[in-house]
Residue, then its C-alpha position, 0 to 999 in steps of 0.5 A: m858849635k855842635s848841631l842839634m843832630n850831633i848832640w843827639r848822636g851822643l845820647a842814643s845807645a843805639t843807631v836808629l835804622a830804616a830796614a830797607l825791604q829792598a835796594s829802591a821800589a820799582l815804581a812806575q808811572s800812575s795813570p790818573a785812574s790808578p786807584d789808591n793803596l791805602e796804608p792798612g792801619l791807622q793814618g800814619q801807623t807803620m804796621p810791625g815789619e813796615a819801616g822800610l821800602l815797600a813794594h808798592p807805596y801807600s797812596k791816596g789821592v795822588r799820582v807818580i808822574g816820574h821817580e828818579p832812585l838817586q843811585q839807590r843811596d839810603s842818605n838823602l834829606q833835604l830838597a831844593w830847587a830852581d827852574h825846572c832842577a832839583y837838588v838832594s842833600s845826603t846825610s853823613p854816613k851812619f846818620i843817627v835817624w836812619g843810619a844811612k850806608a850808603a856807598p861812600e862816592t855817592f854821597g853829596v847833593a845831588v843834580i836832578d834836571v826834571s825838564d820832563p817830569r816823567t822822567p827826571k834824571q840825575v845829572e851831576l853830583l856836587r862833592q866840593g866841601g861843604a856839599l858832601y854831607a850837607s844834609e839840612t845845610l841847602a838852599a837854592i833860589a832862582a831870582p831875577g838875574r841871578s839863581v843861587l845854590a848853597a850847600g854846607s856842612y851840616g854839623a861840621k865844627d866851628d873850624q870846618a864851618f864852609t858852605e859851597l856857592y854856586d852859580i845855577s843860571d843853568c840849573a842842571h849844571p852848577k858852577h861852583v863860585a865861591q867857598i865860605k867860612w862862618p865864624q861858627s857852625v850854620h845847621t840851616l841855610t836861607l837865601a834872601p828873595n833877591g838872591k843876594r844875602l845868605y842867612g844861617t842859623i846858629i843853633s846850641p839847643f841846651d843853653g839858648k845860645g845862637g842866632i843868625a848870621a848873615f853874608d852878603i854875596s851880591d858879588l858872589a866871586n866875593p863874599r863879605f861876612i855881615g855878622k851874627f844877629q841876636a834880638t833886640r828887643p824894643d828898649g834896646s837891649s840883645f840876647e842870643f837864641a837858638a834859631h834852627e830855620i828862618s824864612i823871609s818875607p818878600d821885600e826881606t823886613r820881615i824873618y821869621a825863625g823857628v827857636i828852640a830856646s835862648t837866653g832871653g828868658d822868654l821862652n820854655q816856661g817851666i820846662k827845663i832845656s838841660p839835661p836834654n828832654k823831650d818837653g824840652l825838644g817836643p812839639n810845644a817846646g819854643g816858638i816862633y820870632i817875628l824879626d823887623n830885619s828892615d835895617l838888614a835889607k834897607g842897608r842901614p849902618e850897624p844893623k839889627m834883628r828886631l823883635i817884634a813878637t813871638a808866637q810861643h809854642g808855634g814850632w821851633h824847626s821849620v816855619m813857613r809863610a802862609k796866607i789862608r783866606g785872606a789873612p797871613h800865616l806862619v806854619g810851623g813845628g817841631e821835629l823827630m821825637a819818640c810817638p807821639g811825635s811831632w807835628p804842624k801848628i798853624v799860627n795866625i800873624a794877621d796882628e803881627r805883634k799879637p801871634y796866636i796858634d789858630g789850629e794844629v795838624r795831627l796825624a791819628m798816629n800822633q795821639p798818645q792813646n796811639c802810640p805803641s811801647p816805647t822801644p828800647s832805643e827810645k828808652a835809652t834816649g828818654g822819647i828824644v830820637p824816635s824808632a824806625g816807622t813813627a809819624a813824626l814832622h820833619f820839614n813843613d811847607v804850603d802850596s802857595a804862600t801867598d794863597t794857601r789851601l795845602g799843607l804839604f808835610n812829611f811825616l817821616w815814615a808816615g810820608l807825605r801828607i797832603v793836608d786841606i789848612r782852609k780851616p786852620a781850627a779844622p784841617r783835613e787830609v785829602a792825600y797821602f805819598k807814605p813809600g815806607d821809608g823816612c821822608g824828611g826835606h822840604v816839598r815843591y809845589i809848583p801850581k802851574t803844574g800842579q807837580i809836587w817834588l819831593a825827596c824821601q830817605e832811600s827810594g828817591f826823588f818823586v815828581l807827584d800830582l794830586k788827582p782831578e778829584v782832590r784838585k776840585a775839592v780843595g778849589l784848585p784848578k783843572i791842569a791841562v794834560n800837555e801841562r803836566 
């Protein structure tokens, strides 16, 4: 089954390129008192000539602790982590969103030792099978007694749907243990909180087919395919759904899935999903499924994933757990799209059978009245593929799933936007870091040290932290200098 990106590639008449101004940003560590370097235009706006690496990244409320350029390649996409290590995947060459032209020998999953955050160092490059062009198909976890990295073939044909499994007990030196083959191509990977199961999403966005597949990897050297799961209604009937990414509750009994379309007639009312169009793929398309995964988590025979409820329009691309002022939430969002792009949605699930959107986070450049005229490539794709410089969400994260204060949102060329979401109906941006190239993967926040990890297309891997005045403003504790 073709991936969403591969389908978009066929739609695009021209490759969307990030025009690099230099091979790598020369970024020195900044001190806590370093002045902000504010973006000159509207919030999230890329000024003419700035769609590429900036000599001096724009920033507000953050400082750079450390930087690793990752061989100056321009193919960085997803970020995963375990313990003191980061893992950064690469796209395939000529990636549709930013046209990667990296040297062939630099593609693969970069392994970064961040034991000294001031000097993060790439120590290995994983290039086995599925790890070579993993893109979004990457996940890692450090669980009690086991640490696992999984890297798969993003957008592969079904007969090439391989995922590599690594033991990362020594996180800086992954040990390749096994290769698995999925019956169908999977798009994103998520590891169970205990590291004993691996879930892969299957997405066919223009007919609603797909679902969630799972492997038992409790014996990492001998993984066992469990099955592909549809959504099962209360009456016992089931239907396929095109899932992009999931998050999982700590006890594994709940799965929160971003879903672009389904065969169940429950999503996208009044919106055509085929042929591809900006409404069927836009920020209000699809929704979030809340699935009861107790059968699988508790080892019951003939397991089902039972649909509890749907958060319509809650964000189909990336869904993360949050708890805001004691109330459970999900933070989701769409992806890409020409201006006004896409943005995060904040969904209240205090009553998981009646989820509702109680906030969203839009930058100034996510307001239609601020959009520039569409470019020829945007016109050619019907607004589906954004031009370089667009402020459009990709993956989204929060500082803590159990005591959420901040949303950590990668808006591609608008960079990392850090938003106080304690009042979902009135979110407030408190900081940003904008190197100029596309920042699109997951973001890590480490509560103990206050470190923020992210990776961007060409500028590489960064360790940031919030300035003391920002931490104070959002109620975060002080961090001693020797703990950073």
